C-alpha distance (Angstrom), angle and dihedral (degrees) to the residues before:
residue distance angle dihedral
M1 . . .
R2 3.78 . .
E3 3.79 119.4 .
N4 3.81 95.4 -107.2
E5 3.82 90.7 47.2
D6 3.80 89.5 51.6
G7 3.79 89.2 52.7
E8 3.81 91.2 49.5
A9 3.81 90.9 49.9
T10 3.81 91.8 49.9
R11 3.79 91.3 49.6
E12 3.81 90.6 46.4
A13 3.80 91.4 54.7
S14 3.82 93.1 45.6
L15 3.80 92.5 54.2
G16 3.79 93.3 55.1
F17 3.82 93.4 -137.4
L18 3.79 126.7 145.7
W19 3.80 111.3 -130.2
D20 3.81 130.6 -166.3
F21 3.80 93.9 53.5
W22 3.80 136.1 106.9
Y23 3.81 115.6 -102.0
P24 3.83 129.6 -176.2
A25 3.81 107.3 -113.7
L26 3.80 100.1 -176.9
R27 3.80 144.3 -33.2
S28 3.80 117.8 -70.9
T29 3.80 89.3 -125.1
E30 3.82 89.8 64.5
L31 3.81 90.0 70.6
R32 3.79 109.5 79.8
G33 3.78 123.6 177.2
Q34 3.79 113.2 -52.6
K35 3.78 94.9 -22.9
L36 3.80 117.6 133.9
T37 3.80 113.3 -135.2
K38 3.80 129.4 -160.5
A39 3.79 122.7 -131.6
M40 3.80 135.4 169.7
L41 3.81 124.4 -146.1
L42 3.81 125.4 171.8
E43 3.83 88.7 -12.8
V44 3.81 89.9 -57.7
P45 3.83 113.5 126.6
L46 3.80 111.1 -135.2
V47 3.78 136.1 -171.4
V48 3.79 111.8 -149.5
G49 3.78 130.1 -170.4
R50 3.78 146.1 145.3
T51 3.81 123.7 -111.5
A52 3.78 123.5 -128.7
D53 3.82 89.5 -96.6
G54 3.82 91.5 52.9
Q55 3.80 101.8 -101.3
A56 3.80 115.9 142.6
F57 3.80 117.5 -134.4
A58 3.79 137.1 -176.3
M59 3.80 127.6 -158.6
R60 3.78 132.9 174.2
D61 3.79 105.2 -93.4
S62 3.77 93.7 -121.2
C63 3.79 132.5 88.6
P64 3.84 109.3 -130.7
H65 3.82 89.1 -135.7
R66 3.82 103.8 64.4
G67 3.80 104.1 -16.7
M68 3.80 96.8 -103.0
P69 3.83 109.1 160.6
L70 3.78 107.1 -105.0
S71 3.81 88.8 -146.7
Y72 3.82 87.1 78.1
G73 3.77 90.5 57.9
N74 3.79 135.1 87.2
F75 3.79 125.7 -88.8
D76 3.79 122.7 -163.6
G77 3.80 97.7 -174.9
K78 3.80 93.6 -88.5
S79 3.80 111.3 39.2
V80 3.80 136.7 34.2
E81 3.80 116.8 -134.9
C82 3.81 119.8 -157.2
S83 3.79 112.0 -125.8
Y84 3.83 93.2 -142.1
H85 3.82 105.0 58.0
G86 3.79 103.7 -5.0
W87 3.79 97.9 -109.9
K88 3.81 108.8 165.9
F89 3.79 126.4 -144.4
D90 3.79 131.4 -171.8
A91 3.81 105.2 -112.8
C92 3.81 94.9 -142.6
T93 3.82 98.7 47.0
G94 3.80 105.8 20.7
G95 3.81 89.2 -128.5
C96 3.80 117.6 148.7
F97 3.79 115.7 -128.7
E98 3.81 104.7 166.3
I99 3.83 136.5 40.3
P100 3.82 107.8 174.9
S101 3.82 95.1 -160.7
L102 3.81 95.1 61.3
S103 3.80 116.6 107.7
S104 3.78 131.1 -158.2
H105 3.81 88.3 -94.5
D106 3.81 95.0 59.4
K107 3.80 118.3 98.7
L108 3.82 98.5 -167.0
K109 3.80 111.1 135.0
V110 3.79 101.5 -133.7
E111 3.80 93.6 -169.8
R112 3.81 90.1 66.0
I113 3.80 92.6 62.2
F114 3.79 118.9 91.5
A115 3.77 134.6 179.6
G116 3.80 115.0 -140.2
H117 3.79 108.3 -80.1
Y118 3.82 133.1 -175.2
P119 3.83 133.2 -165.0
C120 3.80 108.2 -101.4
Q121 3.81 134.3 -172.1
E122 3.80 139.4 165.4
R123 3.80 120.3 -124.4
D124 3.81 135.0 157.0
G125 3.81 92.4 -3.1
Y126 3.84 95.3 -52.1
I127 3.79 136.8 104.2
W128 3.81 105.7 -127.6
V129 3.81 122.8 -159.9
Y130 3.80 125.8 -164.7
M131 3.79 104.9 -135.0
A132 3.79 107.8 -152.0
A133 3.79 116.1 -162.4
P134 3.81 114.8 -92.3
A135 3.82 115.2 -89.6
S136 3.80 91.5 10.3
R137 3.78 135.5 110.9
L138 3.76 125.2 -115.0
P139 3.81 113.9 -98.1
E140 3.79 116.0 -103.9
I141 3.79 89.2 -115.8
I142 3.80 116.7 36.4
P143 3.82 111.6 -152.7
P144 3.81 117.6 -112.9
I145 3.77 118.0 -86.8
P146 3.84 114.8 -101.4
E147 3.79 112.8 -96.1
L148 3.79 130.5 -163.5
P149 3.84 108.4 -119.3
V150 3.81 113.9 -120.2
F151 3.80 127.3 -177.5
S152 3.80 106.6 -159.0
D153 3.80 139.0 34.2
K154 3.80 94.7 -114.1
Y155 3.78 120.4 54.7
K156 3.79 144.3 129.6
I157 3.79 123.6 -114.2
T158 3.79 134.0 -165.3
Q159 3.81 137.0 178.6
L160 3.79 132.8 -151.8
S161 3.79 133.9 173.2
C162 3.79 143.7 -179.0
V163 3.81 136.2 -178.4
L164 3.81 122.9 -119.9
P165 3.84 123.1 -158.6
S166 3.80 93.7 -137.2
H167 3.78 143.9 90.1
I168 3.79 116.0 -85.1
D169 3.83 91.4 -108.3
H170 3.80 93.2 59.7
G171 3.79 90.8 45.9
I172 3.80 92.3 52.3
I173 3.79 98.8 45.6
G174 3.80 87.6 46.9
L175 3.80 88.6 53.5
M176 3.82 93.0 54.0
D177 3.82 96.7 37.0
P178 3.84 108.5 122.4
A179 3.81 98.5 -169.9
H180 3.81 105.6 59.0
G181 3.83 97.2 69.8
P182 3.82 100.3 91.0
F183 3.82 90.7 48.6
V184 3.82 104.3 37.4
H185 3.82 99.6 29.9
Q186 3.80 101.3 39.3
S187 3.80 112.7 156.7
W188 3.78 139.8 135.5
Y189 3.81 92.2 -110.5
W190 3.80 97.3 46.9
R191 3.78 118.4 28.1
S192 3.79 143.8 -56.5
R193 3.78 139.6 -158.4
H194 3.78 89.0 -89.5
S195 3.80 90.8 61.5
I196 3.81 94.8 58.8
H197 3.79 111.7 127.4
E198 3.78 138.8 153.3
K199 3.79 116.9 -80.5
E200 3.78 134.4 -165.6
K201 3.81 118.5 -155.4
H202 3.78 130.4 178.1
F203 3.81 120.8 -139.4
E204 3.78 132.6 -170.0
P205 3.81 133.7 -172.8
I206 3.81 119.9 -105.5
P207 3.83 128.1 177.6
N208 3.82 109.2 -65.4
G209 3.79 91.4 -8.1
F210 3.79 150.2 23.2
R211 3.78 138.3 -96.5
M212 3.77 134.0 -139.2
S213 3.80 96.7 -139.2
R214 3.78 121.2 -119.2
H215 3.80 110.4 -73.9
E216 3.80 144.1 148.1
P217 3.82 111.9 -80.2
S218 3.77 120.3 -109.3
S219 3.77 114.5 -71.1
N220 3.82 90.9 -133.0
S221 3.83 94.2 62.7
A222 3.81 111.1 97.1
P223 3.85 97.1 -165.4
Y224 3.81 90.8 61.5
K225 3.79 90.0 50.2
L226 3.79 88.7 52.9
L227 3.81 90.4 52.0
R228 3.80 91.3 52.7
Y229 3.80 89.8 49.1
F230 3.82 93.4 57.7
S231 3.80 97.6 40.3
G232 3.79 97.6 41.2
E233 3.80 89.8 -138.6
E234 3.76 136.8 90.9
A235 3.79 116.5 -85.9
M236 3.80 119.9 -126.7
T237 3.78 126.9 -168.0
M238 3.80 136.3 -167.5
I239 3.81 126.2 -169.5
D240 3.81 127.3 -161.5
F241 3.78 131.8 -172.1
V242 3.80 116.1 -161.8
L243 3.80 129.6 178.6
P244 2.89 135.0 -72.9
N245 3.81 98.6 25.8
I246 3.82 115.1 -42.2
R247 3.79 129.4 128.4
L248 3.81 114.6 -175.5
E249 3.79 124.9 -171.3
E250 3.78 126.2 -173.1
I251 3.82 122.7 -171.1
R252 3.81 121.3 -173.2
S253 3.78 127.1 -176.6
G254 3.78 113.5 168.8
H255 3.80 108.0 -61.2
L256 3.81 91.7 -15.9
W257 3.79 121.5 91.7
F258 3.78 140.5 176.5
S259 3.81 125.4 -165.6
S260 3.80 128.2 -174.5
R261 3.78 138.9 176.4
A262 3.77 126.8 -165.0
T263 3.79 121.3 -171.0
V264 3.78 127.8 -172.9
T265 3.78 107.4 -152.9
P266 3.82 124.4 -167.9
I267 3.79 112.3 -127.2
E268 3.80 97.5 168.0
R269 3.79 131.8 -10.1
N270 3.81 93.0 -85.0
L271 3.79 99.8 25.4
C272 3.78 128.8 71.7
R273 3.79 138.0 162.2
I274 3.80 132.5 -135.4
D275 3.79 113.7 -143.2
F276 3.79 113.7 -169.2
V277 3.79 122.8 -170.6
A278 3.79 125.2 176.1
A279 3.79 135.2 -178.0
W280 3.81 130.7 -171.6
N281 3.80 144.2 162.5
L282 3.80 95.2 -142.3
L283 3.80 98.0 109.3
R284 3.80 98.0 104.7
A285 3.77 92.7 46.9
M286 3.79 94.8 44.1
P287 3.82 112.2 19.2
L288 3.81 92.7 -179.8
I289 3.80 94.8 52.6
V290 3.82 95.8 101.3
P291 3.82 98.2 63.8
I292 3.81 91.7 34.1
F293 3.80 93.5 50.1
R294 3.80 93.8 45.7
S295 3.79 89.9 50.5
F296 3.82 92.2 50.6
A297 3.82 93.3 44.0
K298 3.81 93.0 48.6
R299 3.78 89.7 50.9
F300 3.81 91.8 49.8
L301 3.79 93.2 49.3
R302 3.79 91.3 46.4
Q303 3.82 90.6 51.7
D304 3.82 90.8 50.7
Q305 3.80 90.5 46.1
E306 3.81 93.1 50.9
T307 3.80 90.4 48.5
M308 3.80 92.6 50.9
I309 3.81 91.2 48.4
K310 3.80 89.2 55.4
Q311 3.81 91.8 44.4
A312 3.81 90.1 52.7
E313 3.82 89.0 62.9
G314 3.78 89.1 63.0
L315 3.79 97.5 38.1
K316 3.81 93.6 56.7
H317 3.82 87.4 70.8
D318 3.83 90.4 58.0
P319 3.82 97.3 -124.3
R320 3.78 123.8 -172.1
L321 3.79 108.9 -97.8
M322 3.78 134.4 -161.5
L323 3.79 139.5 -158.5
I324 3.79 116.5 -149.0
D325 3.79 133.2 -155.2
D326 3.81 128.0 -64.8
A327 3.81 97.7 -20.5
D328 3.81 89.5 61.4
R329 3.80 97.1 36.4
P330 3.85 92.8 101.7
A331 3.82 88.6 55.5
K332 3.81 89.6 51.4
W333 3.81 90.0 50.3
Y334 3.80 90.2 51.2
F335 3.80 93.2 53.6
A336 3.81 91.2 45.2
L337 3.82 92.2 48.3
K338 3.78 90.3 50.6
A339 3.81 94.2 47.3
N340 3.81 93.2 45.4
L341 3.80 92.3 49.4
L342 3.81 91.5 52.0
D343 3.81 90.5 47.8
A344 3.81 91.3 50.0
R345 3.80 92.2 50.5
R346 3.77 92.4 46.1
N347 3.80 94.4 48.9
G348 3.81 98.8 33.9
T349 3.80 91.3 -123.1
P350 3.83 132.8 127.2
M351 3.78 114.6 -82.9
V352 3.80 115.1 -103.4
H353 3.80 113.0 -136.3
P354 3.83 113.0 -135.3
M355 3.82 92.3 -142.2
P356 3.81 113.9 77.9
G357 3.80 91.2 -161.4
P358 3.82 141.7 -53.2
V359 3.80 113.7 -9.9
T360 3.82 132.2 -167.5
L361 3.79 117.4 -146.1
H362 3.81 131.5 -168.6
W363 3.79 129.5 -158.4
R364 3.78 141.2 142.9
S365 3.79 121.5 -111.3
């Protein structure tokens, strides 16, 4: 390993990020015309845009010549021109094809120069970027981009997001935490401290993650009761967590369904963002569900955001932390999955799953 690669690897490990995965960089609606847009993923500055034929692209926001951010440059729908010396790069490959200062006496092979470039696709209203590990090559086969499961041709979809002042690990274990609901999300329509009761949930291992097996939703959740009222059948839900940062929930009640995905994406080492997207076919049954659902979801995200802001005050002093029994078992699985994946990549061996098989957990919430 070369010296600079060794430095990149050390920095990568110190940040605690998982590379070689797809991450949502920004909403599709943030790309307008031939405007270049900045984004930050895993402390990597990106410039994102859309070509004249509609293809999204993502490049490192740095010209390889002098480091000028390419986001300050010009974009003609096909190539990005650096504002400092006019170097031009193909937006879809990062390859340089013009250096205005070169004369007929120069022997520099322009075609061998590349700006940092990342695979980029649009899905579910987001621009996704595949973040390859620093100083590494792209794999021969890039895994498929995450996709929100839907169960009919016609459905409604919505997206929400909020920023959390915390490391990705705290954002993720907060996302999967089953015990904070009655305290953080207290409300007449959801749950309160008085509704706390013991629960039993069954979990099973899945590739790169774990699943809360299909079950009836909590009896103290009014929205699920409403769903059962309109469908006339029992509601069933299933929740998955998959590395690096994805929580999927599927709710089915007769012909009605609701699907959601929450991702916690690292922006910087102590800053991450929750992106929440949901789809459903409930419009005919409940025509007012769109504004009602968005209102509820915004409130939930705001409550989580406010809690994480307060938690950050304590975390900045680097306190000793603890994870307790079953209520924190999903958090323990997350850390073990992450560690085992890194070990497998480092040693070139198959990843060992931390769950030996199906597990039943108990907690009160």
